[in-house]
Every structure is written in C-alpha cells, then in structure tokens.
SERO-4910 file (N, C-alpha, C, O; in steps of 0.05 Angstrom, whole numbers):
BEGIN
 pado doro    nc1    nc2    nc3   cac1   cac2   cac3    cc1    cc2    cc3    oc1    oc2    oc3
  Met    A   1602   1210   1812   1591   1241   1804   1600   1261   1841   1599   1286   1845
  Lys    A   1607   1243   1858   1613   1252   1884   1635   1276   1878   1634   1300   1883
  Arg    A   1659   1260   1862   1677   1268   1860   1675   1296   1836   1690   1315   1840
  Arg    A   1666   1296   1824   1660   1320   1810   1640   1347   1819   1648   1369   1812
  Ser    A   1613   1344   1837   1617   1354   1858   1629   1371   1884   1624   1391   1897
  Ser    A   1643   1353   1884   1672   1356   1900   1695   1371   1888   1708   1388   1900
  Phe    A   1700   1360   1861   1724   1382   1846   1710   1415   1845   1722   1433   1857
  Tyr    A   1690   1420   1832   1668   1446   1830   1657   1454   1852   1641   1473   1851
  Phe    A   1664   1441   1879   1658   1461   1902   1692   1474   1909   1697   1497   1916
  Leu    A   1713   1447   1905   1733   1475   1908   1744   1488   1901   1760   1503   1911
  Val    A   1733   1486   1861   1741   1505   1855   1718   1534   1856   1728   1555   1850
  Ile    A   1693   1535   1862   1685   1559   1865   1692   1565   1899   1684   1587   1907
  Ile    A   1703   1549   1917   1712   1567   1934   1731   1579   1936   1735   1599   1950
  Ile    A   1755   1563   1915   1780   1591   1916   1772   1612   1884   1782   1634   1880
  Val    A   1760   1604   1873   1744   1632   1858   1740   1645   1883   1757   1639   1900
  Val    A   1725   1659   1891   1707   1671   1926   1724   1675   1932   1733   1697   1925
  Leu    A   1748   1655   1953   1771   1667   1950   1787   1693   1947   1791   1712   1962
  Leu    A   1794   1689   1919   1805   1706   1893   1794   1728   1903   1805   1742   1921
  Ile    A   1775   1733   1893   1749   1756   1893   1758   1770   1912   1770   1791   1912
  Ile    A   1748   1751   1937   1747   1768   1955   1780   1794   1973   1781   1816   1985
  Lys    A   1808   1766   1960   1820   1785   1959   1843   1810   1940   1860   1826   1944
  Ser    A   1832   1802   1926   1832   1825   1904   1818   1846   1911   1827   1869   1908
  Ser    A   1788   1840   1923   1766   1862   1926   1788   1874   1946   1797   1895   1938
  Ala    A   1798   1866   1967   1805   1885   1997   1829   1884   1985   1840   1903   1996
  Trp    A   1848   1874   1966   1877   1902   1956   1868   1925   1949   1877   1945   1960
  Phe    A   1838   1930   1915   1835   1950   1906   1821   1977   1920   1819   2000   1910
  Asn    A   1807   1961   1960   1801   1978   1978   1827   1985   1986   1834   2009   1987
  Gln    A   1837   1973   1990   1868   1989   2012   1875   2007   1983   1875   2031   1990
  Leu    A   1880   2006   1955   1887   2012   1930   1872   2044   1937   1888   2063   1936
  Asn    A   1844   2049   1945   1825   2070   1937   1831   2089   1966   1824   2112   1970
  Arg    A   1841   2077   1978   1836   2089   2019   1862   2105   2016   1863   2129   2021
  Asp    A   1887   2088   2006   1919   2095   2013   1937   2108   1988   1953   2101   1971
  Thr    A   1928   2122   1994   1939   2135   1960   1959   2153   1971   1961   2173   1956
  Ser    A   1976   2154   1993   1989   2169   2006   2024   2160   1998   2046   2169   1991
  Ser    A   2014   2144   2002   2030   2110   2005   2058   2122   1975   2083   2120   1976
  Phe    A   2042   2134   1951   2055   2122   1926   2055   2153   1916   2063   2156   1893
  Arg    A   2046   2180   1930   2039   2205   1915   2067   2211   1930   2083   2224   1916
  Asn    A   2076   2204   1957   2094   2222   1973   2122   2224   1948   2132   2204   1938
  Thr    A   2135   2259   1938   2154   2251   1923   2175   2263   1940   2193   2278   1932
  Gly    A   2171   2256   1964   2201   2270   1980   2217   2256   1988   2231   2270   2002
  His    A   2226   2226   1986   2239   2212   1982   2235   2201   1962   2212   2199   1955
  Leu    A   2259   2187   1945   2255   2178   1916   2273   2165   1906   2290   2175   1891
  Ile    A   2273   2130   1916   2298   2116   1911   2292   2113   1873   2268   2117   1870
  Leu    A   2300   2110   1857   2305   2116   1834   2338   2087   1823   2362   2087   1823
  Thr    A   2311   2066   1815   2331   2046   1813   2355   2049   1788   2351   2068   1773
  Lys    A   2367   2040   1786   2384   2033   1759   2376   2037   1729   2379   2051   1709
  His    A   2361   2009   1742   2326   2009   1711   2327   2028   1700   2335   2032   1677
  Val    A   2312   2056   1730   2294   2078   1712   2310   2091   1712   2304   2112   1702
  Lys    A   2336   2089   1722   2358   2118   1711   2356   2119   1681   2351   2140   1670
  Cys    A   2361   2088   1661   2364   2086   1647   2339   2096   1624   2334   2117   1611
  Arg    A   2330   2073   1626   2298   2090   1624   2288   2123   1622   2275   2135   1604
  Met    A   2296   2131   1643   2282   2156   1630   2314   2161   1617   2304   2178   1604
  Asp    A   2337   2161   1610   2349   2181   1600   2340   2175   1564   2337   2193   1547
  Cys    A   2336   2140   1560   2337   2146   1534   2304   2143   1524   2297   2141   1501
  Arg    A   2284   2144   1553   2270   2157   1536   2251   2186   1547   2227   2191   1551
  His    A   2279   2204   1549   2271   2239   1556   2258   2239   1577   2234   2245   1574
  Ile    A   2264   2234   1598   2242   2240   1620   2251   2246   1640   2255   2225   1653
  Thr    A   2258   2273   1656   2271   2281   1681   2254   2263   1707   2236   2246   1706
  Glu    A   2269   2277   1729   2248   2273   1754   2230   2284   1765   2216   2277   1785
  Asp    A   2231   2309   1746   2220   2332   1761   2198   2318   1745   2179   2310   1759
  Glu    A   2194   2309   1707   2172   2295   1703   2152   2272   1719   2128   2267   1720
  Ile    A   2177   2261   1730   2167   2239   1753   2157   2246   1771   2142   2229   1779
  Lys    A   2158   2266   1785   2153   2278   1815   2125   2287   1796   2104   2288   1810
  Glu    A   2122   2293   1774   2099   2319   1758   2075   2290   1756   2051   2296   1759
  Ile    A   2082   2263   1753   2050   2239   1746   2045   2239   1788   2029   2247   1804
  Leu    A   2063   2229   1789   2061   2214   1817   2050   2242   1835   2049   2238   1860
  Lys    A   2044   2267   1827   2023   2279   1838   2005   2277   1832   1987   2273   1848
  Glu    A   2002   2279   1801   1981   2286   1787   1958   2265   1768   1935   2266   1760
  Gly    A   1984   2244   1770   1971   2228   1756   1947   2204   1771   1945   2201   1796
  Ser    A   1928   2189   1747   1913   2178   1758   1916   2150   1754   1909   2148   1730
  Val    A   1921   2131   1761   1928   2108   1772   1917   2094   1756   1893   2096   1755
  Asn    A   1927   2081   1744   1921   2057   1713   1912   2036   1731   1931   2040   1746
  Tyr    A   1900   2015   1743   1891   1998   1765   1899   1961   1750   1908   1942   1762
  Ala    A   1892   1962   1718   1902   1945   1701   1925   1937   1716   1923   1918   1732
  Lys    A   1950   1953   1714   1974   1953   1704   1981   1956   1733   2003   1945   1735
  Ser    A   1970   1969   1765   1982   1962   1793   1982   1937   1801   1985   1919   1783
  Gly    A   1980   1931   1820   1981   1900   1826   2011   1884   1852   2029   1900   1856
  Ile    A   2013   1870   1859   2032   1860   1878   2056   1853   1847   2047   1844   1825
  Gly    A   2072   1856   1850   2102   1862   1836   2112   1832   1844   2102   1814   1858
  Ser    A   2140   1835   1827   2158   1813   1825   2166   1797   1858   2170   1773   1861
  Lys    A   2166   1814   1875   2189   1819   1899   2160   1809   1923   2169   1801   1944
  Gly    A   2124   1808   1920   2114   1805   1938   2108   1837   1956   2101   1835   1979
  Asp    A   2111   1856   1947   2103   1886   1945   2083   1894   1924   2077   1890   1901
  Ser    A   2076   1906   1943   2047   1935   1923   2064   1948   1903   2085   1960   1909
  Thr    A   2052   1943   1870   2063   1967   1845   2043   1976   1835   2023   1965   1826
  Phe    A   2049   2007   1837   2026   2023   1829   2040   2043   1808   2056   2061   1813
  Ala    A   2028   2034   1779   2014   2049   1753   2002   2072   1758   1978   2072   1763
  Leu    A   2016   2090   1759   2013   2118   1744   2026   2138   1723   2049   2144   1714
  Glu    A   1995   2146   1719   1993   2159   1678   1988   2180   1685   1977   2184   1707
  Gly    A   1997   2206   1660   1987   2232   1664   2007   2242   1639   2024   2229   1626
  Tyr    A   2000   2262   1637   2015   2289   1613   2032   2308   1623   2025   2328   1635
  Ser    A   2059   2301   1619   2084   2321   1635   2084   2352   1626   2083   2356   1602
  His    A   2084   2374   1641   2080   2399   1627   2091   2391   1596   2078   2396   1576
  Glu    A   2112   2381   1595   2124   2381   1554   2096   2364   1537   2094   2365   1513
  Asn    A   2078   2351   1553   2057   2344   1541   2060   2311   1533   2044   2298   1520
  Gln    A   2084   2304   1545   2092   2270   1543   2079   2251   1564   2081   2251   1589
  His    A   2064   2236   1547   2038   2210   1551   2054   2189   1575   2050   2165   1573
  Ile    A   2066   2196   1591   2081   2173   1621   2067   2161   1629   2043   2165   1627
  Arg    A   2082   2138   1643   2078   2124   1662   2094   2121   1674   2117   2122   1666
  Val    A   2086   2118   1709   2116   2116   1719   2100   2092   1742   2083   2094   1759
  Val    A   2112   2074   1734   2121   2054   1765   2119   2038   1787   2117   2013   1783
  Val    A   2119   2051   1817   2128   2045   1829   2121   2037   1857   2098   2037   1866
  Ala    A   2142   2031   1870   2125   2011   1903   2126   2021   1929   2147   2011   1936
  Pro    A   2119   2032   1946   2123   2043   1978   2128   2016   1998   2117   1996   2006
  Glu    A   2155   2032   2000   2178   2016   2021   2178   2044   2039   2173   2068   2035
  Ser    A   2187   2027   2059   2185   2051   2095   2201   2067   2089   2195   2089   2097
  Asp    A   2238   2066   2069   2256   2089   2066   2242   2097   2045   2258   2093   2027
  Gly    A   2226   2104   2036   2212   2128   2017   2191   2102   1987   2178   2082   1991
  Leu    A   2197   2116   1961   2183   2104   1943   2205   2098   1930   2225   2112   1932
  Val    A   2204   2074   1915   2228   2072   1894   2204   2073   1873   2181   2065   1874
  Val    A   2216   2083   1858   2211   2080   1822   2225   2063   1809   2249   2061   1809
  Ile    A   2203   2046   1792   2213   2023   1789   2219   2020   1751   2236   2008   1738
  Thr    A   2202   2031   1744   2209   2048   1711   2190   2069   1706   2177   2077   1725
  Cys    A   2185   2083   1677   2183   2096   1671   2170   2089   1635   2176   2072   1618
  Ile    A   2152   2107   1636   2143   2091   1604   2134   2113   1579   2110   2114   1577
  Asp    A   2142   2122   1568   2132   2142   1550   2111   2130   1516   2118   2124   1493
  Leu    A   2086   2130   1533   2068   2124   1520   2057   2130   1492   2040   2116   1481
  Gly    A   2068   2153   1483   2061   2159   1472   2087   2157   1440   2083   2161   1416
  His    A   2112   2150   1455   2124   2143   1435   2149   2121   1440   2155   2114   1463
  Glu    A   2159   2113   1422   2166   2083   1420   2190   2089   1413   2195   2091   1389
  Trp    A   2218   2097   1445   2248   2102   1438   2260   2084   1447   2256   2071   1467
  Pro    A   2284   2084   1422   2310   2058   1435   2318   2065   1447   2324   2087   1454
  Cys    A   2321   2034   1459   2335   2027   1480   2347   2006   1492   2341   1982   1490
  Asn    A   2362   2015   1504   2383   1993   1504   2399   1978   1545   2420   1970   1554
  Cys    A   2365   1984   1556   2372   1979   1588   2374   1950   1585   2361   1935   1571
  Tyr    A   2398   1946   1604   2402   1914   1607   2368   1892   1601   2369   1867   1603
***
C-alpha cells in the first residue's frame, strides 16, 4: 500500500510541475508579442518558400498576418529544436485564411511554414 501511495504522490508532483511550467510559458507568450511580430528581418526557410509557392501566399501576406493576425495558442509551443514557435492566423487582403508559424531568433524571425486554412492546395515539398 505504501508503494501505491508513493506512486500517486510522485504522479501528482509531476502533474503540478507540468502545469506550472506550461503556465509560465503562456504568461511569457502573453507578455512579449514583439518577438514574433517584428517583420523587419524575416528568415524564410526552404520549406516555407516551397509552401508559399504552391499555396499562392506572398511575403507581403506573411507580414500582414504577423502584424495583424491572432495567436493560435493550440498550435503554438515548443518546436522540434527546443525553441518557442508561434502560430498566427488571420485573413490577408486577398481574403485568404492563413496560418503562419514562426520562431524568433537573435538575428531575425524564422518563418517555418504557412498554411492556407481555407483551401487544400496540391504541394510536393520534400
């Protein structure tokens, strides 16, 4: 019985720590929006360039969404490289519903991918 109580206690501690960690991340996300809204120096990955081409999304539309779009917290988080990623969504001036995923870095804003949420485009990006 003692082992079972110790196990539950350990699980509760882990859950509490995870809640605290995610809460701190969301608080930071809410405070500092300038890190992912600065379009002064965009770094376009090979992947996003291919996605922009096949989904008919321009760099101006990317900048528009970054400046005026809303954060989709369900799609934002920690990226595959351990960095913070931010998903912003909105409608472009051409009424295209777009999601842009970015990761702030010291030398600029890395644009990871872009998605047309209103249309499924055929795409053959690696």
